[in-house]
C-alpha positions in Angstrom: 1.1 -14.7 -7.3 1.4 -14.6 -3.6 -2.0 -14.3 -2.1 -2.5 -12.6 1.3 -5.0 -10.2 2.8 -8.1 -12.2 1.6 -10.0 -13.0 4.9 -12.9 -10.8 5.6 -11.5 -9.8 9.0 -8.2 -8.8 7.4 -9.9 -6.8 4.6 -11.5 -4.8 7.3 -8.3 -4.2 9.3 -6.6 -3.2 6.2 -9.3 -0.6 5.4 -9.1 0.8 9.0 -5.4 1.0 9.6 -3.5 1.4 6.3 -2.8 4.9 4.9 -4.1 6.7 1.9 -1.4 7.7 -0.5 -0.3 11.3 -0.1 -2.1 13.9 -2.2 1.4 15.1 -3.5 2.1 11.6 -5.0 -1.5 11.4 -6.6 -0.9 14.8 -8.1 2.5 13.7 -9.5 0.9 10.6 -11.1 -2.0 12.6 -12.6 0.2 15.4 -13.9 2.4 12.7 -15.7 -0.6 11.6 -17.5 -2.0 14.9 -18.2 1.2 16.1 -19.9 0.4 13.9 -22.9 -3.1 12.5 -22.7 -6.7 13.4 -21.5 -7.7 12.0 -18.1 -10.2 9.7 -19.5 -9.9 6.2 -17.8 -7.5 4.8 -15.3 -7.0 1.1 -13.9 -5.8 0.5 -10.4 -4.5 -3.2 -10.1 -4.3 -4.9 -6.7 -6.8 -2.2 -5.3 -7.4 -4.0 -2.0 -10.1 -1.9 -0.2 -9.9 0.9 -2.7 -7.9 3.5 -0.8 -5.7 4.3 -3.8 -8.6 4.0 -6.2 -10.7 6.6 -4.3 -7.8 9.0 -4.3 -7.4 8.7 -8.1 -11.1 8.7 -9.2 -11.9 12.3 -8.9 -9.3 13.1 -11.5 -10.6 10.7 -14.2 -13.7 10.2 -16.2 -13.9 6.6 -15.1 -11.9 4.1 -13.1 -11.5 0.3 -13.2 -10.2 -1.3 -10.1 -9.3 -4.9 -9.6 -8.1 -7.3 -6.9 -7.7 -11.1 -6.7 -9.6 -11.1 -3.3 -13.3 -11.2 -3.3 -13.3 -10.0 0.3 -11.2 -7.0 -0.5 -13.4 -6.1 -3.4 -16.5 -6.6 -1.1 -14.9 -4.2 1.4 -14.1 -1.6 -1.3 -17.6 -1.7 -2.7 -19.2 -1.4 0.7 -17.2 1.7 1.3 -17.5 3.3 -2.1 -19.7 6.5 -2.7 -17.8 7.5 -5.9 -20.1 6.7 -9.0 -17.3 6.5 -11.7 -15.5 3.5 -10.1 -16.0 -0.1 -11.2 -14.6 -2.8 -8.8 -14.0 -6.3 -10.2 -12.3 -9.5 -8.8 -9.4 -10.3 -11.2 -5.7 -11.1 -10.7 -3.1 -8.7 -11.7 -1.9 -11.0 -14.4 -5.4 -11.0 -16.2 -6.7 -7.5 -16.6 -10.3 -7.4 -17.8 -9.9 -4.4 -20.1 -9.5 -4.1 -23.9 -6.2 -3.3 -25.5 -5.3 0.4 -25.5 -8.1 1.4 -23.3 -6.7 3.2 -20.4 -4.3 6.2 -19.9 -2.9 5.1 -16.6 -2.1 1.9 -14.8 -1.3 1.9 -11.0 -0.4 -0.6 -8.4 0.0 0.7 -4.9 1.7 -1.4 -2.1 1.1 -4.6 -3.9 3.1 -5.4 -7.1 5.6 -7.2 -4.9 2.9 -9.9 -4.7 2.5 -10.0 -8.5 4.0 -12.3 -11.2 5.7 -9.2 -12.7 6.5 -10.4 -16.3 2.9 -11.2 -16.8 1.6 -8.1 -15.0 4.0 -5.9 -17.1 2.8 -7.6 -20.3 -0.8 -6.9 -19.3 -0.1 -3.2 -18.4 1.5 -2.8 -21.8 -1.5 -4.3 -23.5 -4.2 -2.2 -22.0 -2.3 1.1 -21.9 -2.7 3.6 -24.9 0.4 4.7 -26.5 1.8 7.5 -24.2 -0.1 6.0 -21.3 1.7 5.9 -17.9 2.6 2.9 -15.6 3.0 3.9 -11.9 4.1 1.6 -9.1 4.2 2.9 -5.6 4.5 1.8 -2.0 5.7 2.7 1.4 7.7 1.3 4.3 6.9 0.7 8.0 5.3 3.6 9.9 7.9 5.9 11.5 6.9 7.8 14.7 7.8 11.5 15.0 7.9 14.1 17.7 8.7 17.7 17.3 9.6 17.1 13.7 12.3 14.5 14.4 12.2 10.7 14.4 11.0 9.4 17.8 13.9 6.9 18.3 12.7 5.1 21.3 9.1 4.5 19.9 10.6 3.5 16.6 12.8 0.9 18.2 9.8 -0.8 19.6 8.2 -1.1 16.1 11.5 -2.4 14.8 11.5 -4.9 17.7 8.0 -6.1 16.4 9.4 -6.4 12.9 12.4 -8.5 14.2 10.1 -10.7 16.3 8.4 -11.7 12.9 11.7 -12.3 11.2 10.7 -16.1 10.3 7.4 -15.0 8.8 8.3 -12.4 6.2 8.6 -13.5 2.6 10.8 -11.9 0.0 8.4 -9.2 -0.1 9.8 -7.4 3.0 13.3 -7.0 1.3 11.5 -5.9 -1.9 9.6 -2.9 0.0 12.6 -2.1 2.2 14.7 -1.8 -1.0 11.9 0.4 -2.5 11.6 -1.8 -5.7 15.3 -1.4 -6.6 15.7 -5.1 -7.6 15.9 -5.4 -11.4 12.7 -7.4 -11.4 10.8 -4.2 -10.8 12.4 -2.4 -13.7 9.4 -1.0 -15.7 9.0 -2.3 -19.3 9.2 1.3 -20.8 12.1 3.7 -21.4 12.6 6.8 -19.2 11.7 5.3 -15.9 11.5 7.9 -13.2 11.9 7.3 -9.5 10.5 9.7 -6.8 11.0 9.3 -3.0 10.0 12.8 -2.1 6.4 12.0 -0.7 5.2 11.0 2.7 1.9 10.5 4.5 1.5 11.8 8.0 -1.2 10.3 10.3 -2.0 10.8 14.0 -2.7 7.4 15.7 -3.5 6.2 19.2 -1.8 3.3 20.8 -4.6 1.0 19.4 -4.3 2.5 16.0 -0.5 1.8 15.9 -1.1 -1.8 17.1 -4.0 -2.2 14.6 -1.4 -1.3 11.8 0.9 -3.9 13.0 -1.9 -6.4 12.9 -2.2 -5.8 9.2 1.5 -6.6 8.4 1.8 -9.6 6.1 4.5 -11.1 8.5 2.0 -10.8 11.5 -0.8 -12.5 9.5 1.6 -15.4 8.5 2.7 -15.8 12.1 -1.0 -16.0 13.2 -1.8 -18.5 10.3 1.3 -20.8 11.2 1.3 -20.4 15.1 -2.3 -19.6 16.0 -4.2 -16.5 17.1 -2.9 -16.7 20.7 0.8 -16.4 19.8 -0.3 -13.2 17.5 -2.1 -11.7 20.6 0.8 -12.3 22.8 3.0 -10.4 20.4 0.7 -7.4 20.2 0.5 -7.5 24.1 4.2 -7.5 24.3 4.4 -4.7 21.8 1.7 -2.7 23.6 3.7 -3.0 26.9 6.8 -1.7 25.3 5.0 1.2 23.6 3.3 2.1 26.8 6.7 2.2 28.7 8.0 4.7 26.2 4.8 6.8 26.1 4.5 6.8 29.9 8.2 7.5 30.5 8.2 4.2 32.5 5.2 5.1 34.8 2.8 2.2 34.8 0.0 4.4 36.3 -0.1 6.8 33.3 -3.1 6.2 30.9 -1.4 6.2 27.4 -4.5 5.0 25.5 -5.4 8.6 24.2 -2.0 9.9 23.5 -1.6 11.2 20.0 1.3 9.5 18.1 2.4 11.1 14.8 3.7 8.6 12.3 5.0 9.1 8.8 4.9 6.7 5.9 7.5 7.4 3.4 6.6 6.5 -0.2 8.5 5.5 -3.3 7.1 5.9 -6.8 8.3 4.5 -10.0 6.7 5.8 -13.3 7.4 5.3 -17.1 5.4 6.1 -20.2 4.5 3.7 -22.8 6.2 4.7 -26.1 4.3 6.2 -28.9 4.9 4.6 -32.2 6.7 6.9 -34.8 
């Protein structure tokens, strides 16, 4: 299992700048469970700071959420006000739950880090017959203006991605390909793919840069080349974003300009067969 996002500072950045899954996606997952089973207990694997967990929890009697990072679980626990969630430090390949004990297993923006065969075996073990396995994630933020892609601003975000080209692992391709590699094929028949959901957020310039600072490629860049190099990349990106937002006028204050971004999600779901 590839381990990232474990430092305390990064856990806080992740909590502040990463999006929550859209309500439409959460509803699609919940409805899939509800078609066959009661909404009793759900499991969120690789929960990070608990963003996905908190979206699911109101729909279920109880939630178990696990992550390999103690710092992420610490952040999740500190931010939690929902009484039916239990957070535990465990890797995705070792789920601390009895066999056939949950109706739903989810992994949001994280299973590209897992040892998938072991994770799938554990998901199969803990799901009740008829239970649902749902994997979902999202791509890079895409800025929109007047309902259309803001191409000039998006080009700057793409430049930041390219500048980190030597620091992305295979996970970038996995996410860009929306888990289309056969490795991500779910272990149950009838897999459903849904790419109709997106989350829209309004950010400032600092918020957009904060999101970039949570990218795994950026974090690896800082780890290997030092914080100064990371800050230099963020400064350069800020200057490019400012140039677009100000129409090239360096005197314009762009710090409070609202930037609409969309995160486009992909969802894979399948149901564990019920024995005849």
